[in-house]
C-alpha positions in Angstrom: 35.0 50.8 93.3 36.2 48.0 95.6 37.3 46.0 92.6 39.3 48.9 91.3 41.0 49.3 94.7 41.8 45.6 94.8 43.3 45.8 91.4 45.4 48.8 92.4 46.7 47.0 95.5 47.5 43.9 93.4 49.4 46.0 91.0 51.4 47.7 93.8 52.2 44.3 95.3 53.3 42.9 92.0 55.6 45.9 91.4 57.0 45.6 94.9 57.5 41.9 94.4 59.3 42.4 91.1 61.5 45.1 92.7 62.3 42.8 95.7 63.1 39.9 93.4 65.3 42.1 91.3 67.1 43.4 94.4 67.6 39.9 95.7 68.9 38.8 92.3 71.4 41.7 92.4 72.5 40.8 95.9 73.1 37.2 94.9 75.1 38.4 91.9 77.2 40.6 94.1 77.7 37.8 96.6 78.9 35.5 93.7 81.3 38.1 92.5 82.7 38.6 96.0 83.1 34.9 96.5 84.8 34.6 93.1 87.2 37.5 94.1 87.9 35.9 97.4 88.6 32.5 95.8 90.8 34.2 93.2 92.7 36.0 96.0 93.1 32.7 97.9 94.5 30.9 94.9 96.9 33.8 94.1 98.1 33.8 97.7 98.6 30.1 97.7 100.4 30.3 94.4 102.6 33.0 95.8 103.3 30.9 98.8 104.3 28.0 96.6 106.6 30.2 94.6 108.3 31.7 97.6 108.7 28.3 99.2 110.3 27.0 96.0 112.6 30.0 95.8 113.5 29.6 99.4 114.3 25.9 98.9 116.4 26.6 95.8 118.4 29.3 97.6 119.0 27.3 100.8 119.9 24.1 98.7 122.5 26.2 96.9 123.8 27.6 100.2 124.3 24.1 101.6 126.3 23.0 98.6 129.0 25.4 99.7 130.1 23.5 102.8 133.1 21.2 102.3 131.3 18.5 104.2 127.5 18.2 104.5 127.6 18.7 108.2 123.8 19.3 108.4 123.4 15.6 107.5 126.3 14.0 109.1 126.2 15.7 112.5 124.4 13.8 115.3 121.5 15.6 117.1 122.8 18.4 119.3 121.2 18.7 122.7 120.9 22.2 124.0 120.8 22.7 127.8 120.4 19.0 128.9 120.4 20.4 132.4 117.4 22.5 131.6 115.6 19.5 130.1 116.0 17.7 133.5 115.2 20.6 135.7 112.4 20.1 138.2 108.9 21.1 137.0 108.1 24.1 139.1 104.3 24.0 138.5 103.8 21.5 141.3 106.0 22.7 144.2 105.3 22.4 147.9 106.9 23.7 151.0 109.7 21.2 151.8 109.2 21.9 155.5 106.1 19.8 155.2 108.4 16.8 155.2 111.0 16.2 157.9 113.9 15.8 155.5 116.5 16.7 158.1 115.2 13.9 160.4 115.1 11.5 157.5 118.7 12.3 156.6 119.7 11.8 160.2 118.0 8.4 160.3 120.1 7.3 157.3 119.3 5.7 154.0 116.1 3.6 153.7 114.1 1.9 151.0 110.5 1.0 151.7 109.4 0.5 148.1 111.3 -0.3 144.8 112.7 2.6 142.8 115.6 3.5 140.5 118.0 6.4 141.1 120.3 7.8 138.3 123.0 10.4 138.8 124.9 11.7 135.8 128.6 12.6 135.6 129.7 16.3 136.2 129.6 18.1 132.9 131.3 21.5 132.4 129.2 24.1 130.8 130.2 27.1 128.6 129.3 29.4 131.4 132.0 27.6 133.4 129.7 25.9 135.9 129.5 22.1 136.4 126.1 20.5 136.0 124.8 17.3 137.5 121.5 15.8 136.2 119.8 13.2 138.4 116.5 11.4 138.4 114.4 9.0 140.5 111.7 6.7 139.1 109.0 4.7 140.8 106.6 2.3 139.2 103.0 2.4 140.3 102.7 -1.3 140.5 105.5 -1.4 143.0 103.6 1.0 145.3 100.6 -1.4 145.5 98.1 1.4 145.2 94.4 0.7 144.8 93.5 1.1 141.1 91.6 4.3 140.3 92.4 5.9 143.7 93.9 9.4 143.8 97.5 9.3 145.1 100.4 11.6 145.7 104.2 11.3 145.7 106.5 13.9 147.1 110.1 14.4 146.1 112.8 16.3 148.1 116.5 16.7 147.4 119.4 18.7 148.7 123.2 19.0 148.5 125.5 18.8 151.6 129.2 18.5 152.2 130.4 15.1 153.4 130.7 16.6 156.9 127.0 17.3 156.9 126.9 21.0 156.2 124.0 21.8 153.9 124.8 24.0 150.9 121.3 24.4 149.4 117.8 24.8 150.6 115.8 21.6 150.0 114.3 21.2 146.5 110.8 19.9 146.5 108.2 18.7 144.0 105.1 16.5 143.9 102.9 14.6 141.5 99.3 13.7 142.1 97.6 11.2 139.9 95.0 8.4 139.6 96.7 5.1 140.1 96.9 3.0 136.9 99.0 -0.1 136.5 102.0 0.3 134.2 102.6 3.9 134.9 106.1 5.1 135.9 106.6 8.3 137.8 109.9 10.1 137.4 111.3 13.1 139.3 114.2 14.7 137.4 116.4 17.7 138.4 119.7 19.3 137.9 122.2 21.1 140.1 125.2 23.3 139.5 128.4 22.5 141.5 131.9 23.9 141.9 134.9 21.6 142.1 134.8 19.6 145.3 133.2 16.7 147.2 129.5 16.5 147.9 126.6 14.4 149.0 123.4 14.4 147.0 120.3 13.4 149.1 117.1 12.3 147.4 113.9 11.3 149.1 110.5 10.2 147.8 107.4 9.8 150.1 104.1 8.1 149.5 101.9 10.6 151.4 99.0 8.2 151.9 101.0 5.4 153.5 103.9 7.6 154.8 106.4 5.1 153.3 109.6 6.7 152.1 112.9 6.1 150.3 116.0 8.1 151.2 119.3 7.7 149.4 122.6 9.6 149.3 125.0 9.6 146.4 128.6 10.8 146.6 129.7 13.3 143.9 133.2 14.4 143.2 133.6 17.4 140.8 137.2 17.6 139.4 139.4 20.7 139.9 140.5 22.7 136.9 144.0 21.3 136.5 145.8 23.3 135.4 143.4 26.2 135.8 144.1 28.9 133.2 141.6 31.3 135.0 142.1 30.8 138.8 139.5 32.8 140.7 137.0 33.0 137.8 134.4 31.0 139.7 135.2 32.5 143.1 131.9 34.3 143.4 129.8 31.3 142.5 128.1 29.3 145.3 129.5 25.8 145.8 126.1 24.4 144.9 122.9 25.9 143.5 119.9 24.8 141.6 119.4 26.6 138.3 117.3 29.7 138.1 115.2 29.1 135.0 114.0 32.2 133.2 110.7 31.8 131.4 109.7 34.2 128.6 107.3 34.4 125.6 109.9 33.0 123.2 111.8 30.3 125.1 113.4 29.5 128.4 117.0 29.8 129.4 119.3 29.5 132.5 120.4 32.8 134.1 124.2 33.2 134.2 126.2 32.9 137.4 128.2 35.7 138.9 131.8 35.5 137.7 135.0 37.2 138.8 136.7 38.4 135.5 139.0 41.3 136.4 141.3 42.8 133.8 144.3 44.8 135.2 144.9 46.9 132.1 146.8 50.2 132.3 145.9 51.4 128.9 142.4 52.8 128.5 140.2 50.3 126.5 136.8 50.5 124.9 135.7 46.9 124.8 132.8 45.9 122.6 131.2 42.4 122.6 129.7 41.4 119.3 127.7 38.1 119.5 126.4 37.1 116.1 123.1 35.2 115.6 123.6 31.9 113.7 121.8 32.2 110.3 119.0 29.7 110.2 119.2 29.2 106.4 122.8 28.1 106.7 121.8 24.9 108.5 118.7 24.1 106.4 116.5 21.8 108.5 118.8 21.5 111.5 117.2 23.7 114.1 119.0 21.7 116.8 122.4 23.0 115.4 121.1 26.6 115.3 119.9 26.3 118.9 123.2 24.7 119.9 125.2 27.5 118.4 123.1 30.3 119.7 123.1 28.8 123.2 126.8 28.8 123.4 127.2 32.2 121.9 124.8 33.6 124.5 126.6 31.8 127.4 130.0 33.0 126.3 128.8 36.5 126.0 127.2 36.4 129.4 130.7 35.5 130.9 132.6 38.0 128.8 130.2 40.8 129.8 131.3 40.5 133.4 134.8 41.7 132.6 135.8 44.4 135.0 138.3 46.7 133.2 140.7 48.6 135.5 140.6 51.4 132.9 137.9 51.5 130.3 134.3 50.6 129.4 132.4 47.7 128.0 129.4 47.6 125.6 127.5 45.0 123.6 125.9 44.8 120.2 124.3 41.6 118.7 124.3 41.3 115.0 121.7 39.6 112.9 123.5 39.2 109.5 120.6 37.3 108.0 118.4 40.4 108.2 121.3 42.9 108.3 120.2 44.5 111.5 121.4 45.1 115.0 119.3 42.7 117.1 120.5 44.1 120.5 122.5 47.0 121.7 123.6 48.2 125.1 126.1 51.0 125.5 128.6 51.3 128.3 127.2 49.2 131.2 128.1 47.7 134.6 125.7 44.8 134.1 124.5 43.3 130.9 120.8 43.2 130.2 121.0 39.5 129.8 117.2 38.8 129.7 116.8 41.1 126.8 119.8 39.7 124.9 118.6 36.1 125.7 115.3 37.0 124.0 117.0 37.1 120.7 119.2 34.1 121.1 116.6 31.7 122.6 113.9 32.1 119.9 112.7 28.8 118.6 114.4 28.4 115.3 111.2 27.4 113.4 109.9 30.9 114.1 112.9 32.3 112.2 111.2 31.8 108.9 113.5 33.6 106.5 111.6 35.5 103.8 112.5 35.2 100.2 113.5 38.9 99.9 116.0 38.3 102.8 117.3 35.2 101.1 117.7 37.1 97.8 120.0 39.5 99.6 122.3 36.8 100.8 125.2 38.4 98.9 124.7 41.7 100.9 125.4 40.1 104.3 129.2 40.2 104.0 129.0 43.8 102.8 126.8 44.7 105.7 129.3 43.2 108.2 132.3 44.9 106.5 130.5 48.3 106.4 129.6 47.9 110.1 133.2 47.0 111.0 134.7 49.9 109.0 132.4 52.3 110.7 133.9 51.1 114.0 137.4 51.7 112.8 136.7 55.2 111.5 136.0 56.6 115.0 138.9 58.8 116.0 140.0 60.3 119.3 138.8 57.3 121.4 140.7 54.9 123.6 142.0 51.7 122.1 139.0 49.8 120.6 138.8 46.1 121.5 136.2 44.1 119.5 135.3 40.6 120.6 133.4 38.7 117.9 131.5 35.6 119.2 130.0 33.4 116.6 129.6 29.9 115.1 131.1 29.2 111.7 129.6 31.7 109.2 129.1 31.1 105.5 128.3 33.7 102.9 126.6 33.0 99.6 128.8 32.4 96.5 129.4 35.7 94.8 129.4 37.6 98.1 132.0 40.4 98.4 134.7 38.7 100.6 137.2 41.5 100.1 139.2 41.7 103.3 138.6 44.7 105.5 141.7 47.0 104.9 142.7 50.0 107.0 145.5 52.4 106.2 147.7 53.2 109.2 147.2 52.2 112.8 143.6 51.4 113.6 144.3 51.5 117.3 142.3 48.4 117.8 142.4 44.8 118.9 140.2 42.1 117.4 139.4 38.7 119.0 137.2 36.1 117.3 135.7 33.3 119.5 134.4 30.8 116.9 132.4 27.9 118.2 132.8 24.8 116.1 130.3 21.9 115.9 132.9 19.2 115.3 136.2 18.5 113.4 134.5 18.8 110.1 133.2 22.3 110.8 136.0 24.1 109.0 134.2 26.6 106.8 134.1 30.2 107.9 134.1 33.3 105.7 134.3 35.8 108.6 138.0 35.1 109.2 138.7 36.1 105.5 137.0 39.5 106.0 138.9 40.4 109.2 142.3 38.8 108.4 144.1 42.2 107.6 143.3 43.3 111.2 145.4 40.5 112.6 142.7 39.1 114.9 143.3 36.5 117.5 141.0 33.6 116.6 140.0 30.9 119.0 138.4 27.7 117.7 136.2 26.5 120.5 134.8 23.0 120.7 134.6 22.5 124.4 133.9 24.6 127.5 137.6 24.1 128.5 138.6 25.7 125.2 136.5 28.7 126.1 138.2 29.0 129.5 141.6 28.9 127.9 140.5 31.6 125.4 139.3 33.8 128.3 142.7 33.5 129.9 144.6 34.4 126.8 142.4 37.4 126.1 142.8 38.8 129.6 146.6 38.4 129.5 146.7 40.0 126.1 144.6 43.0 127.2 146.7 43.5 130.3 149.8 43.6 128.1 148.5 46.4 125.9 150.4 49.2 127.7 151.8 50.9 124.6 151.1 51.5 121.0 154.0 49.3 120.1 152.2 46.4 121.7 149.3 46.8 119.3 151.6 46.4 116.4 153.2 43.1 117.6 
């Protein structure tokens, strides 16, 4: 009896074992199949990526051939916001009242350890403010610190008039580090100044030894002579440190408050149209893309502050690469600059243009023309003023470049502010499209060119006091 029971149990175990083995085998087979499918999907995705990259490269190579001069190769590196690059790191501030800067200034210049101070020349920006970059460098070996010891340097600067009147709060920063021979410590910053004479004060203190250096540098910012826009900068402070806006995409400098009054009698509906620079147009030159977009953003920030005596102002940013409106703000008193800047300060490497978008290059010109005609078709509105702000724009060979035509009086005024990289930057298809509308085109290569363009636009708008003026 017991033997029979044992045999039964053995048989049951054998059946269970075989079932388990079969189940395990099935699971292994299923795992292999899933792994094979995953590998096949990976290979397919990799092959698709290679094909898309090859297609993207072929299209962009063809696009670059259209330029009369290969500017993307010949142009030197373009620096965007050199002032921003030098601005004080705000991660390590301290209360400047912890150092008796006023007493130090009163005591005069002093140098208690070697250092090097550099102050750049005034540079006019597109937003019509002058910027001055400056830096002070100290070598650790000249401080005679004990190797390996924790040390700290504090930096304070400020701007005053030659008569001693302070124009800015003190700017302060510090660096703490472990002393190592061969290290150089640099404090760099930037300040905005209006035309006039100033003193830049810079001090560095070794907190442990209380030794300090204090120096003043005389700065003379030239007047706008002749000034095509007197009063434009009247609301700006004589001196200020830049207010840096930090966001998830990039950083930019907030615009200053300008005085841009337009004494127009005729009702106007002014629309600003900044256009994003297509990344694929400058294949591989993200610095040029940033340079263009930075200037377009700065110019738009100034134009947006126009105060019409009779009319309204709105803004719409166009992304021709993706044939979309990137930003839109209807009639406003103040531009939502931070939101607009979010589109124009994106790191160009993140603007990876998809193959489907590249394959529709020929539709970009048609998209712009359709958008523009839709503007002209609106009836019963005040005189429409459209201000296009762009870099040089190139459309793919075979694109529809038929000029925008309009029967009768469009009751409109078109201005085109075109930022050019250099003298060789002569290509632009946009002017062909808008030529029948008799636009006023301004080729802008310097901030002074932009100031002159502003003056001409304001005078022109103030002269639009009759329908006859539009037809001149």
